[in-house]
C-alpha positions in Angstrom: 134.3 121.3 92.2 137.2 123.5 91.3 138.6 123.5 94.9 138.7 119.7 94.6 140.3 119.8 91.1 137.3 118.2 89.5 135.0 119.0 86.7 131.3 118.0 86.1 129.2 118.5 83.0 126.0 120.4 83.4 124.0 117.2 82.5 125.8 115.3 85.2 125.2 117.9 87.8 121.5 118.0 87.0 121.5 114.1 87.3 123.3 114.5 90.7 120.5 116.8 91.9 117.7 114.6 90.6 119.3 111.6 92.4 120.2 113.2 95.7 117.9 116.0 96.1 118.6 119.8 96.7 119.0 119.6 100.4 122.5 121.1 100.8 123.5 119.0 103.7 122.8 115.7 101.9 124.3 117.1 98.8 127.4 118.0 100.6 127.8 114.4 102.0 127.2 112.9 98.5 129.8 115.2 97.0 132.3 114.1 99.7 131.6 110.5 98.7 132.0 111.4 95.0 135.4 113.2 95.6 136.7 110.2 97.5 135.4 107.7 94.8 136.8 109.7 91.9 140.3 110.4 93.5 142.8 110.8 90.6 140.1 111.5 88.1 139.4 115.0 86.7 135.8 114.7 85.8 132.7 113.3 87.7 130.5 111.3 85.3 127.0 110.2 85.6 128.4 106.5 86.0 130.4 107.7 89.0 127.2 109.2 90.4 125.1 106.0 90.0 128.1 103.9 91.4 128.3 105.8 94.8 125.4 108.2 95.4 122.4 107.2 97.4 119.0 107.9 95.8 116.9 109.8 98.3 113.5 108.0 99.0 111.6 111.3 98.1 113.4 111.3 94.7 112.1 107.6 94.0 108.7 108.9 94.9 109.2 111.7 92.4 110.5 109.3 89.8 107.4 106.9 90.5 105.1 110.0 89.9 107.0 110.8 86.6 106.4 107.2 85.5 102.7 107.4 86.5 102.4 110.7 84.6 104.0 109.1 81.6 101.5 106.1 82.1 104.6 103.8 82.3 103.0 101.2 84.7 105.8 98.8 84.8 108.3 101.5 85.7 106.0 102.9 88.3 105.5 99.5 89.8 109.2 98.8 89.7 109.8 101.9 91.8 107.2 100.8 94.3 108.9 97.5 94.6 112.2 99.1 95.1 110.7 101.2 98.0 109.2 98.2 99.5 112.7 96.4 99.3 114.1 99.4 101.0 111.6 98.7 103.9 109.7 101.8 103.2 106.1 101.1 104.7 103.4 101.2 102.1 101.4 103.8 103.9 104.4 106.2 104.0 104.8 105.6 100.2 101.0 106.6 99.9 101.4 109.6 101.9 104.5 110.7 99.9 102.5 110.1 96.6 99.6 112.2 98.0 102.0 114.8 98.8 103.6 114.9 95.5 100.1 115.0 93.7 99.1 117.8 96.0 102.2 119.7 94.9 101.4 119.0 91.3 97.9 120.4 91.8 99.3 123.6 93.4 101.8 123.9 90.5 98.9 123.3 87.9 97.0 126.1 89.6 99.7 128.5 89.7 100.5 127.7 86.0 96.8 128.5 85.3 97.2 131.9 86.8 100.1 132.6 84.4 102.9 132.2 87.0 106.5 131.4 85.5 108.9 129.0 86.9 110.5 131.4 89.3 107.2 132.6 90.7 106.0 129.0 91.1 109.2 128.0 92.8 109.0 130.9 95.3 105.1 130.5 95.9 105.3 126.7 96.3 108.6 126.8 98.2 110.3 124.6 95.7 113.9 124.6 94.2 113.6 126.0 90.7 114.8 122.8 89.3 112.1 120.8 91.2 109.5 123.4 90.0 110.4 122.9 86.4 110.0 119.1 86.8 106.6 119.6 88.5 105.6 122.0 85.7 106.5 119.3 83.1 104.7 116.5 85.2 101.5 118.3 85.8 100.8 118.9 82.1 99.8 115.2 82.0 97.0 115.7 84.3 93.9 118.0 84.5 93.1 119.8 87.7 89.9 117.5 88.0 92.2 114.3 87.6 94.6 115.6 90.3 91.8 116.4 92.7 90.3 112.8 91.9 93.8 111.3 92.7 93.9 113.2 96.0 90.5 111.9 97.0 91.4 108.3 96.0 94.5 108.5 98.1 92.3 109.6 101.1 89.9 106.8 100.3 92.7 104.2 100.0 94.1 105.3 103.3 90.6 104.9 105.1 90.2 101.4 103.4 93.6 100.4 105.0 92.9 102.0 108.5 89.6 100.3 108.8 91.0 96.9 107.8 89.1 96.4 104.5 92.2 96.4 102.4 95.7 95.3 102.8 98.3 98.2 102.8 100.7 96.9 100.3 98.0 95.8 97.9 96.0 99.0 98.4 99.0 101.2 97.2 99.8 98.9 94.4 96.2 99.2 93.0 96.4 103.0 93.4 99.6 103.0 91.4 98.1 100.7 88.7 95.0 102.7 88.4 96.7 106.1 87.6 99.5 104.6 85.4 97.1 102.7 83.2 97.8 103.6 79.5 94.0 103.6 78.7 93.7 106.6 80.9 96.2 108.5 78.8 94.8 111.7 77.3 
């Protein structure tokens, strides 16, 4: 940032990471876009980031899980519809959801063994920022519920592959089921 003559508040830097991910190659591309977009400005803001940076698909999945964890069904479904509008196949969305829930279960188990954020990040091969987000998200779920979600994802995939359920609808049902307010603990 200093090399480019720009400043960014810590909150905006965290937002940039949450939007673009922690992949250094992608982050470098997004920073180049930001530097061009903010030419003549001394500070990069959240508004600048929203205006020019591309949200990674995996981050939308992460945001969707956050909405599911918060039992915010409307927001979770909005993310799902956004992903569909971006031509993301429903079964890939289900796969990514299942992968995120698998990571949540791993983090939950590591937390249960008394590991701190740094240990969890190292063991689960996560960026420390992401490890902190997972630690926060997994507090909403019990281990049993996370295992149940993983099983449900596998069952949903089987229903689609055997032609008993439409792929788009099956993922929507999955999201609705786990973002239902009445399931809140």
